[in-house]
N, C-alpha and C positions, 0 to 999 in steps of 0.2 A: 165621708164622701171621697170617691176616688180622686187622686190628684191628676189622673190622666185626662179625664174630661169632667167638667163641672156642669151643673144644671142639666144632667142627663134626662131627667123626667120631662123638662120643658122641651128638650130636643126631640124626644120620642113623640110628644104630643104634636109638635109641629110636623113631624114626619107623617103622622097619621092624617093630617089635614092636607098633605101634599104640597105644602109651602116650601120654598127654597130658602127661607130665612133661617139662619142657624143660631141656636141658643147655646151651643157648645162653646166653652172657653178652653182654649188649648194652652199647654204649658208655654211660658213666655219665650222659650227657645224655638217654638214652631213659627214658621213664617205666616204672614197674613194670607198669603195665597193658598195655604193649606185647605182653606174652606172650598176652594175651587175643586180640589181633589175629591172632597166629600160630596160636593154637589154632582160632579161627573159620575161618581160611583152609583148614583141612584138610577141611572139609565142603563147600567150594565147588568149582566146575567149571573152575578155571583162569582165565587172563586172556586176553582178546581185545583187541588193540591195533590201531587204525587210525592209520596214520602216512604221512608223505611221505618215508620212509627205506627203502632197499633192504635185502635180506637181509644183505649183507656189512657194512652199517653196524650192524645189530643183533647179529650173531653173537657178538662177544666179551662183550657185556653179558648176553645170554641165557645163555651158558655159565656166566658167573659167578653169575647169579641161580639157575640150576638147581642149582649146587653147594650153595647155601645153603638152598634150599627145593625139594628134589627131588620133592615131591608136587604142585607147582604147574606145570601145563602152560601155556606161553605161546605164543600164536599171533599173528603179525603180518600185517597186510594192507597192502601198499604201494600208496598212492593219491596223487593230486595233493593239494596243500594244501587247496584249496577242496573237493575231493571228500571228504576226510576228514570235513569238517563236514556237507556236504550229505547224505552217506550216513547218518551218524549221526542227523541231524535227521529224515530220512525214516523211519528204523527205530525211533526211540525210543518212539513211541506204539503200536507193533505188538507182536506176540508173537514176532517174529524175534529171534534172538540178535544182539546188537549189541555195540559196543565197551565195554569196561570202562575203557579209557584212550584218550585222543586225544593225538596228537603232530603238530604241524604248524607251518609258518611263515606261516599265514594269520592274521596278528596283528590284522587288523580283526575277525575272529571272536572272538579271545580277549578283545579289549577289550569286545565286545558281551556275551560270556558273563560276563565279570567284572562288568559293570553289572547284568545280568539275573539273576545268581545261578544259572546253569545248571550249574555245576560243584559237586561236593561240596566244602564249605569245610573240607577236611581240613588240620589244622595239623601238618605234618611236623616231627618233631624235628630234621630237617636244616636247616630254614629259618634257624635262628640261626647256622648255619655257612656261609651263602652270602652273596655280595655283595647289596646292597640290591635290585638289579634282578632277583634270582633269584626273587622272589615278588611280581609286580606287582599281582595282584588275589586276593581270597579264592578259593581253589580253582584258581588258575592258577600254575604254576611254570615255570621256564625249564630246559629239558633241556640245551641247548648254545648256544654263541655262535659261529656259523659265518660265516667271511668269504666275501664274494662277490668273485670275482677276474676278472682278464682271462685268457682262455685263447686260444691261437692254434696254428695249424699251423706248426710250425718248418720244414717243408720248403718251404712256400709264402711265408713271410715271412722276409726276411733280418733280422738283428739290428737294422739301421738302420730297418727298416719296422715293427718291433714296438712298438706304443704302450705307454707306461708309465702312462697314465691317460686319463681322459675327454677332457681338453683336448688331449693329444698325439694322441689318435685323430682329433680334428677336424682338426688340422694335417696328419696323415698322409693323410687322405682328400682334403684340398684339394690336396696335392702330387701325389697319384697316385690320382685317383678311380676309374680303371679297375680297380685291384686290389681295391677295397673295395665298390664299388656292388653291392648285393644280396647281399653275402657277409659281412655282420656280423649277429650275432644277440644277443638278450638276452631276458629274461622280458618278456612283453607285459603291461604293468601294467593294460591295459583288459580283459584276458581271464583273468587269473591272480591269485589272492589273494596268492601269494608275491611276485609281481612288483609288485603294488600296494603291499604293505608295504615292500618294498625301495626302490622308486623314490620313493614318497611321502616316506620319511624322508630320502633323498638330496636331493631337491628342497627339502625343508623347511630343510635346512642350506645348500644352495648357492644357492637363490633364482633370480633372473633369469639369473645366469651359467650355472647348470645347464640351465635351459630354453633359453637361446640355443644352447648346445652341442648339445642334443638336436634342436632345429629344424635346425641346420646339417647333421646327418647322419641325421636321422630317415628320409628317403626311401631311404637306403641300407640300413636295418635291416629284417630279417625277424624278427618276434617269434615266440617259442616259449612253450610252457607247462610244459616240463619240462627239467631240466638234462641228463639222460642223453642224449636225442636231440641236444641242442646239441653235446655233446662228440663224439658219433659223427659228426655232419655236419661238424664241424671236422676230425676225423681223416681223413675221406674227401675233404675238399677242397671240399665243397659250400659251406661257410663257411670263411673264412680266420681268423676270430677271433670271440670272444664277449666281451661286457662285462657285468659284474655276474652272472657265472655261479656257482652255488653250489659252494663249495670241496669239499663232501662228495661231489660227483659227479666232480670232476676228480682229487682226490688219489688215490683207489684206482685210477682209470683209468690213471694214470701208471705203475703197477707191473704192468699187464696187458700181454699181447702187443700190440704196436703202440703202446704208450703212449709210446715214445720220440719219436714224431712230434709229440706235444703238449707245450706249455709253458704256464706261467702266471706271473702277476705280481700283486702287490698294487697296486691303483691308487694312484699317488702324489698324487692330488688328491682323495682321499676313498675309503677302503675301507669298504664297507657291511658291518657285522657284524650278521647276522640272529640275533635271539634267538628260539630255537625253543620254542614253548609246549607245555606238557604239563598235562593235567588229568584228573580222574576224574569222569565225568558223574554228576550227582545221580541217585540211583536205580539205579546200576550193579548188575548181577546179582551180581557177585563183588567187593564193595567191599573186603573185608579183603585178599584176594590183590592187588588193585590198589594198596592202600596200601603193602603190603610191596614191591611192584615200584617204585612211585614213590620210596619212601624209599631203596631200594637204588640207583636211578639217580642220586639226588642225593648219595649218600654219597661219600667220598673214593675208595673202591675202585670204586664204580660209575662215577664220573666219569672215572676212569683208563681203565676199559674202554670208556666212551663215546668217549674219545680214540683208543683202539686200533681202533675201528670207523670211524675217519676223520672223526668230528665233532670239535669243539673244546670241551673242558671249560673251565669258568670258575671252579671252586673254586681258591682260592689254594694249597691243600695237595696238589694233583695234581703228582706228580714230572715235571718238564720232560723228563727223559730217557726217560720211559716212553711218550710220545705224540709225534705229529708237531708239533702246536702246542697252546698254551694261550692263553686270552684275554690273560693277562698277558704271555706271550711275544710275541704279535702286537703288543701295545701297545709293548713294548720295541723291536721290529723296525721298525715303521713310524711310531711316535710316537702318543701318545694323541690328539693334535689331529687326526690323519688318520683316526681311526676314526669312522664315521658309524653310531651305534647304532640299529638298526631295532627299536624296541620296540613298545609297546602303547598308543600315544597314542589317546585317544578320538576325535580328529579323523579317524582312519582310517575311522570310521563316518560322521561327518557330512559329510566332504569327499570321500568316495570317488567319487561320480558326477561331480562337477565336475572332480576330478583326472583321471578316466578320459577325460572329454571333451577336456580340455586336452592330455593325453598323445596321444590319437588325432590331434588336429590337429597337434601337434609332429612326430609320425611322418610326417606328410605335408609337413613343412617349413613349416607355417603358425604 
């Protein structure tokens, strides 16, 4: 029986009869008033989520949540990280139905929202059971901790040609420029919020060494704004490899038809770990249902299902044998010193334009 809620069958039976008496037993660290949130959710109209995650990433978590709260319908809309926020910002002042929960890797936006108080400052009972980085601002939580990896076309690059990191990619391009020129991809940090957060954090750690490496191969790179197309173009041979590609786009792809042609590696000179933000907008139409979903996604059971969807959970009590990777498992595998944590530094706001300008110049080799 799930430790998250006990006596689920009895609760479901009561829900079918329309009674407001609850048979769920919550973990002992949940307040008694939590039942009021559950009761209030029954009169709401479900949960709308805007995210930068695909249906296959969401499926295990949604199925688990539906089993706990069968009266709550959850809809997800798959958007780019920046679009998650720009769409919500455009809709929030109108009468259109908009998101009850936002999930994205646009960490500059999360830093801004945290400072401006645009998210509901809900204090989840799960926060005390998360690492410190799991709750960076009031109203902002971390859903997952996803690595950005090297991906490559195994049919086009021999083992000797496959870079193991950023520095080795520079060496490979110098040794054989014809194999790589125009055939490398990554997130374009000047056009994509996800790419901005990833590469800003990487350069913040690597400094001039990182910038020198980017200038050395920048003219060979074609930037993209989404991980799925990157992997498809690598599989078809349009690109031979990508660097700092989201793991959640490549891991499921490996198990699909044609996935055997793709390979990946954790960069040995700095693997970016993207902390994916999650929050409930202040004034959300269905706040109680949204709180239940956020709490479930952060619970041990929910984080395990997050892992089954291809993302990387970061709670220490997630069973390693139930998911592909955990934050702690990646740390053990590549070394904590090799993890570049892409969090929610406020300088993502203040330095964004200067960074984008410098990035654009480096991509031209300047």
